[in-house]
C-alpha positions in Angstrom: -7.3 -13.4 -32.3 -5.7 -16.2 -30.3 -2.7 -14.5 -28.7 -1.4 -17.7 -27.0 -1.6 -19.6 -30.3 0.7 -17.1 -32.0 3.1 -17.1 -29.0 3.4 -20.9 -29.3 4.0 -20.7 -33.0 6.6 -18.0 -32.4 8.4 -20.2 -29.8 8.3 -23.2 -32.1 9.9 -21.1 -34.9 12.7 -20.0 -32.5 13.1 -23.6 -31.4 13.6 -24.8 -35.0 16.4 -22.2 -35.4 18.0 -22.8 -32.0 21.6 -23.8 -31.5 20.8 -26.6 -29.0 18.0 -28.3 -27.1 15.4 -26.4 -25.2 15.6 -26.4 -21.4 12.7 -26.1 -19.0 13.0 -25.0 -15.4 11.1 -23.9 -12.3 11.4 -20.3 -11.1 10.1 -18.5 -8.0 10.9 -16.2 -5.1 9.9 -13.2 -3.1 9.6 -9.6 -4.3 8.5 -6.1 -3.4 5.6 -4.5 -5.4 4.6 -0.9 -5.8 2.6 1.4 -8.1 3.8 4.6 -9.7 0.8 7.0 -9.7 0.7 10.3 -11.4 -2.2 12.8 -11.2 -3.1 16.5 -11.0 -4.4 16.5 -7.4 -3.0 19.6 -5.8 -2.3 18.1 -2.3 -1.2 14.7 -3.7 2.5 15.0 -2.8 2.0 16.4 0.7 -1.2 14.6 2.0 -1.7 11.4 0.2 1.5 10.1 -1.6 3.5 9.8 1.6 1.0 7.2 2.9 1.7 4.8 0.1 4.4 2.1 0.3 5.3 -1.2 -1.3 3.9 -4.6 -0.4 5.6 -7.9 -0.3 4.6 -10.6 -2.8 5.9 -13.6 -4.6 6.2 -15.1 -8.1 6.3 -18.7 -9.3 6.2 -20.4 -12.7 8.1 -22.0 -15.5 11.1 -20.7 -17.4 12.3 -21.8 -20.8 15.6 -21.5 -22.5 16.2 -21.7 -26.2 19.9 -21.5 -27.3 20.6 -19.0 -30.2 24.4 -19.3 -30.0 27.0 -20.4 -27.5 26.4 -17.2 -25.4 23.0 -15.9 -26.4 19.7 -17.5 -25.3 16.0 -16.7 -25.7 14.2 -17.1 -22.3 10.4 -17.1 -22.4 8.5 -17.6 -19.2 5.0 -18.3 -17.8 4.5 -17.3 -14.2 2.1 -16.1 -11.5 3.0 -12.6 -10.3 1.4 -10.8 -7.4 1.5 -7.0 -7.5 -0.1 -4.0 -5.8 0.7 -1.5 -3.0 -0.2 -0.5 0.6 -1.6 2.8 2.0 -1.5 3.8 5.7 -2.9 7.0 7.3 -2.8 7.7 11.0 -5.4 10.3 12.0 -4.6 13.2 14.3 -6.3 13.3 17.8 -9.2 15.4 16.7 -10.0 13.4 13.6 -9.7 10.1 15.6 -12.2 11.4 18.1 -14.7 12.6 15.5 -14.5 9.6 13.2 -13.9 7.0 15.9 -10.8 5.8 13.9 -7.2 6.0 14.9 -5.8 4.8 11.6 -6.8 3.6 8.2 -5.0 1.3 5.8 -5.7 -0.1 2.4 -3.8 -3.1 0.8 -4.3 -3.4 -3.0 -3.4 -6.9 -4.4 -3.5 -7.3 -8.2 -2.3 -10.7 -9.5 -1.4 -11.7 -13.1 -0.3 -14.5 -15.2 2.7 -13.1 -17.0 4.7 -14.0 -20.1 8.2 -12.4 -20.0 10.1 -12.7 -23.3 13.8 -12.1 -22.5 17.0 -12.2 -24.5 19.8 -13.5 -22.2 23.6 -13.3 -22.4 25.8 -15.7 -20.4 29.4 -15.0 -19.6 31.4 -18.0 -18.4 33.3 -17.4 -15.2 34.5 -20.9 -14.5 33.8 -24.5 -15.5 30.2 -24.5 -14.1 29.7 -20.8 -13.2 28.2 -18.2 -15.5 27.2 -14.6 -15.2 23.7 -14.1 -16.7 22.2 -10.9 -17.9 18.7 -10.7 -19.6 16.0 -8.2 -20.5 12.9 -7.9 -22.6 9.2 -7.1 -22.6 6.4 -8.8 -20.7 2.7 -9.2 -21.1 0.4 -9.8 -18.1 -3.1 -11.2 -18.0 -5.3 -10.2 -15.0 -5.9 -13.3 -12.8 -7.6 -11.8 -9.7 -7.4 -9.0 -7.2 -8.8 -7.4 -4.1 -8.6 -4.4 -1.9 -8.5 -4.9 1.9 -9.5 -2.0 4.1 -8.5 -2.0 7.8 -9.6 0.6 10.4 -8.4 0.9 13.9 -11.4 2.0 16.1 -10.8 4.7 18.6 -13.5 3.7 21.1 -12.4 0.0 21.4 -8.9 0.1 20.0 -9.8 -2.9 17.9 -9.4 -3.4 14.1 -12.3 -3.5 11.7 -11.6 -5.0 8.2 -13.5 -5.4 5.0 -12.5 -6.6 1.5 -13.5 -5.6 -2.1 -13.0 -7.9 -5.0 -11.5 -6.2 -8.1 -13.1 -6.6 -11.4 -12.0 -5.9 -15.0 -13.5 -3.3 -17.3 -13.3 0.4 -18.4 -15.4 1.8 -15.5 -14.2 3.5 -12.4 -12.7 1.2 -9.8 -11.9 -1.5 -12.3 -8.6 -2.8 -13.7 -7.6 -3.6 -17.3 -7.4 -7.2 -18.4 -3.9 -6.7 -19.9 -0.8 -5.2 -18.5 2.5 -4.8 -20.4 6.0 -3.5 -19.6 9.7 -4.3 -19.6 11.9 -6.2 -17.2 15.6 -6.9 -16.6 17.4 -9.6 -14.7 21.0 -10.3 -13.6 22.5 -13.2 -11.7 24.7 -16.3 -11.6 24.1 -19.8 -13.0 25.7 -22.6 -11.1 25.1 -25.9 -13.0 21.4 -26.5 -12.9 20.7 -23.6 -10.4 20.4 -19.9 -11.2 20.1 -17.1 -8.6 19.1 -13.7 -10.0 17.6 -10.4 -9.1 15.1 -8.6 -11.3 13.2 -5.4 -11.8 10.0 -4.8 -13.8 8.4 -1.6 -14.9 4.8 -1.4 -16.3 4.3 0.8 -19.4 0.5 0.7 -19.5 -2.1 2.2 -17.2 -3.7 -0.7 -15.3 -6.5 1.0 -13.3 -9.3 3.5 -13.9 -9.8 5.8 -10.9 -12.6 8.4 -10.2 -10.1 11.1 -11.1 -7.6 11.6 -13.9 -4.4 9.7 -13.2 -2.1 6.9 -14.4 -1.2 3.8 -12.4 1.8 1.6 -13.5 3.2 -1.4 -11.7 6.8 -1.6 -10.3 8.3 -4.8 -9.0 11.8 -5.6 -7.5 12.8 -9.0 -6.3 15.0 -12.1 -6.3 14.4 -15.5 -8.0 15.8 -19.1 -7.6 15.6 -21.2 -10.8 16.2 -24.9 -11.2 16.6 -26.4 -14.7 14.8 -29.7 -15.0 16.8 -31.0 -18.0 20.2 -30.5 -19.5 20.6 -28.3 -22.5 22.9 -29.9 -25.1 23.9 -29.0 -28.6 21.8 -30.5 -31.3 23.1 -33.7 -32.8 24.3 -33.3 -36.3 22.3 -35.4 -38.8 24.7 -37.7 -40.6 24.9 -37.4 -44.4 23.1 -40.0 -46.5 24.8 -43.4 -46.8 25.6 -44.4 -50.3 25.5 -48.1 -51.0 26.7 -49.4 -54.3 25.1 -52.6 -55.7 26.7 -53.5 -59.0 25.4 -50.8 -61.4 22.7 -49.4 -58.9 23.4 -46.7 -56.4 21.0 -46.8 -53.4 20.8 -43.7 -51.2 19.7 -44.5 -47.6 18.6 -41.4 -45.6 18.4 -41.5 -41.8 14.8 -41.4 -40.4 13.8 -37.9 -39.2 11.5 -37.5 -36.2 8.1 -36.1 -37.0 7.3 -32.9 -35.2 4.4 -32.9 -32.8 1.5 -30.7 -33.9 1.0 -27.5 -32.0 -2.4 -27.5 -30.4 -4.0 -24.0 -30.3 -5.3 -22.8 -27.0 -8.7 -21.2 -27.0 -8.7 -17.8 -25.3 -10.4 -17.5 -21.9 -9.9 -14.1 -20.4 -11.6 -14.7 -17.1 -10.1 -18.1 -16.6 -13.4 -19.8 -15.8 -13.0 -22.7 -18.2 -15.5 -21.4 -20.8 -13.7 -20.2 -24.0 -14.4 -16.5 -25.0 -16.2 -17.6 -28.1 -18.8 -19.4 -26.0 -18.6 -17.1 -22.9 -21.5 -14.7 -22.7 -19.6 -12.9 -19.9 -16.0 -13.1 -21.0 -14.6 -10.7 -18.3 -16.5 -12.3 -15.4 -16.0 -15.8 -14.0 -19.0 -18.1 -14.1 -19.9 -21.8 -14.4 -20.3 -23.7 -17.7 -24.0 -24.3 -17.2 -24.6 -20.5 -17.1 -22.4 -20.0 -20.3 -19.6 -18.3 -18.3 -21.8 -15.8 -16.4 -21.7 -15.4 -12.6 -24.4 -17.0 -10.6 -27.1 -14.3 -10.3 -27.9 -12.5 -7.0 -30.9 -10.3 -8.0 -31.4 -8.7 -4.6 -27.7 -8.2 -3.8 -27.9 -9.8 -0.4 -24.8 -12.1 -0.8 -26.9 -15.2 -1.4 -27.1 -16.6 -5.0 -30.6 -16.8 -6.4 -30.5 -20.6 -6.6 -30.0 -20.7 -2.8 -32.1 -17.7 -1.9 -35.7 -18.4 -0.8 -36.6 -14.8 -1.5 -34.5 -13.9 -4.6 -36.3 -10.6 -5.2 -36.1 -9.3 -1.6 -32.9 -8.3 0.4 -32.5 -10.4 3.5 -29.7 -11.8 5.7 -28.0 -15.1 4.9 -29.0 -16.4 8.3 -32.7 -16.0 7.2 -32.1 -17.8 3.9 -32.1 -14.5 2.0 -35.5 -13.4 3.1 -36.2 -10.1 5.0 -36.7 -10.3 8.7 -40.5 -10.1 9.4 -41.6 -7.2 11.5 -44.8 -6.8 13.2 -46.2 -4.2 10.7 -44.1 -4.3 7.4 -46.5 -2.0 5.6 -46.1 0.6 8.3 -42.3 0.4 8.1 -42.4 0.8 4.3 -44.6 3.9 4.6 -42.3 5.3 7.2 -39.3 4.7 5.0 -40.9 6.6 2.1 -41.6 9.6 4.3 -38.0 9.5 5.8 -36.4 9.2 2.4 -38.5 12.2 1.1 -37.4 14.3 4.0 -33.7 13.3 3.8 -33.5 14.8 0.3 -34.2 18.3 1.8 -31.5 18.1 4.5 -28.7 20.4 3.4 -25.6 21.8 5.0 -23.6 25.0 4.5 -20.6 24.6 2.1 -17.6 22.9 3.8 -19.5 22.9 7.1 -21.5 20.6 9.4 -24.0 23.4 10.1 -27.6 22.8 8.9 -29.2 25.4 6.6 -32.3 27.1 7.8 -34.5 25.2 5.2 -33.3 21.9 6.6 -35.1 22.4 10.0 -38.5 21.7 8.5 -37.6 18.2 7.2 -35.6 17.5 10.3 -38.7 18.2 12.4 -40.7 15.8 10.2 -38.2 13.0 10.8 -38.3 13.7 14.6 -42.2 13.5 14.4 -42.0 10.2 12.5 -39.6 8.6 15.0 -41.8 9.8 17.9 -44.9 8.2 16.4 -43.0 5.0 15.8 -41.1 4.4 19.1 -40.0 0.8 18.1 -38.0 2.0 15.1 -34.3 2.9 15.1 -32.4 5.0 12.6 -29.0 4.8 10.9 -27.7 8.3 9.8 -25.2 8.1 7.0 -23.0 11.0 5.9 -21.5 11.1 2.4 -19.3 13.5 0.4 -17.7 13.8 -3.0 -13.9 13.6 -3.7 -13.3 17.4 -3.8 -11.3 17.3 -0.5 -8.7 14.9 0.9 -9.9 11.4 1.7 -9.7 11.8 5.5 -10.9 15.4 5.5 -14.1 14.2 3.7 -14.4 11.3 6.1 -14.3 13.6 9.1 -16.7 16.1 7.6 -19.2 13.5 6.7 -19.0 12.0 10.2 -19.6 15.5 11.7 -22.6 16.1 9.5 -24.1 12.7 10.5 -23.5 13.6 14.2 -25.2 17.0 13.6 -28.4 15.3 12.4 -28.2 12.8 15.3 -27.8 15.7 17.9 -30.7 17.6 16.4 -33.0 14.5 16.7 -31.8 14.0 20.3 -32.7 17.6 21.1 -36.1 16.9 19.6 -36.8 14.2 22.1 -35.5 11.1 20.4 -33.5 8.7 22.5 -29.8 8.5 21.6 -29.8 4.7 21.8 -32.2 4.7 18.8 -29.7 6.6 16.6 -26.4 5.6 14.9 -24.3 8.1 13.0 -21.7 6.9 10.4 -19.6 9.0 8.1 -18.5 7.3 4.9 -16.7 10.2 3.2 -16.4 9.6 -0.5 -16.4 5.8 -0.3 -19.9 5.3 -1.6 -20.7 7.6 -4.5 -24.1 7.2 -6.3 -23.0 9.3 -9.3 -19.8 9.9 -11.2 -17.4 12.4 -9.4 -16.1 13.5 -12.8 -18.9 16.1 -13.2 -20.1 19.0 -10.9 -23.6 17.6 -11.0 -22.5 14.2 -10.0 -20.4 15.6 -7.1 -23.3 17.6 -5.8 -25.5 14.5 -5.7 -22.8 12.6 -3.8 -22.8 15.3 -1.0 -25.8 13.9 0.9 -27.2 12.4 4.1 -29.1 9.1 4.0 -31.5 8.0 6.7 -32.3 4.3 7.1 -35.1 2.9 9.3 -34.4 -0.4 11.1 -36.9 -2.3 13.2 
């Protein structure tokens, strides 16, 4: 059902019953955005929640005003609204040394196109000054969003950043297409200008996390509005003029303007210019020639298939999407199979970085493979589930990766050929909502590089 069409019809109906002419204005300003999160994580209030804080943002758009009486007005709006929050965690000295990170920060930005529908009351304070108080519901349509991760590296004291684009959907790590809540505003109107402060509170859960919890937007800010036209009382249509010509009475009625037809707006959830009715991917942006679906990237190397000279094989952009050619590719593929098979048997004692006795056999196999292939290097990745705190998991996964690296060094492998990285719970391969999935996420991955 076309929501925007019904909104326009509703506004037209209100306009027909209005006390005066409609005013249109520009509105915008800065604000502070945050997220109210509730969950059942036992250490949430002591270890995680203190790291969250609000982020600065802005809003800009159009504001309408339909008079209902001399003091009451209906004020619908259409505006761009940036929301989200920040997270910062400074590691202690031991964690910083083990993980090579002094601090970690995450900035979540979620942007909407919002439709506030407020009822306003104006109290005259002078000839041109009025106190304005308004409140009502709002509906937000997801526009775009991203998460920016920034890590301060211990060894170099530099910052390392990466970004993740947020997508809509019901799965973990995705946001809902719609957001709804209430808002209130108070301020002063001085002629064509209005200065006001506002607060909004989301009522719906906008995000699906890997754990049970609710996430609701909160925004506080100030706005400057400027009316583009003057609102005046509607002109009273004069009564019919009666002209008498001898025995005939002629009634002349004034011409009434014909209302302009309301054009329905076809829904387009992902704002890619392809209506939902014709969009084969209504929640993902894509060009018209692909019926609204994103340009495919089959091998996931960051280069679209149409520009990828090797669309079925992962390769760097600098090499036109094709894998870097090594001296003996079949040899590397065979080595990778053996290493991946051995990695599945590398296990650790619970909540520890100590290898189990059964892990020594596959570790010796990996050392033998590297000895027989002296030109190959290896990246050792440590991963965990979400059972512990985020930074506890990060430190533990780093220590486990370092344990594997040290074992290989003791087995005669040069340290320069080995790189150990702990990712904590950042890269799950199964859902963390089940015990089976969490067990599979606690793993070590070994990757051969030429």
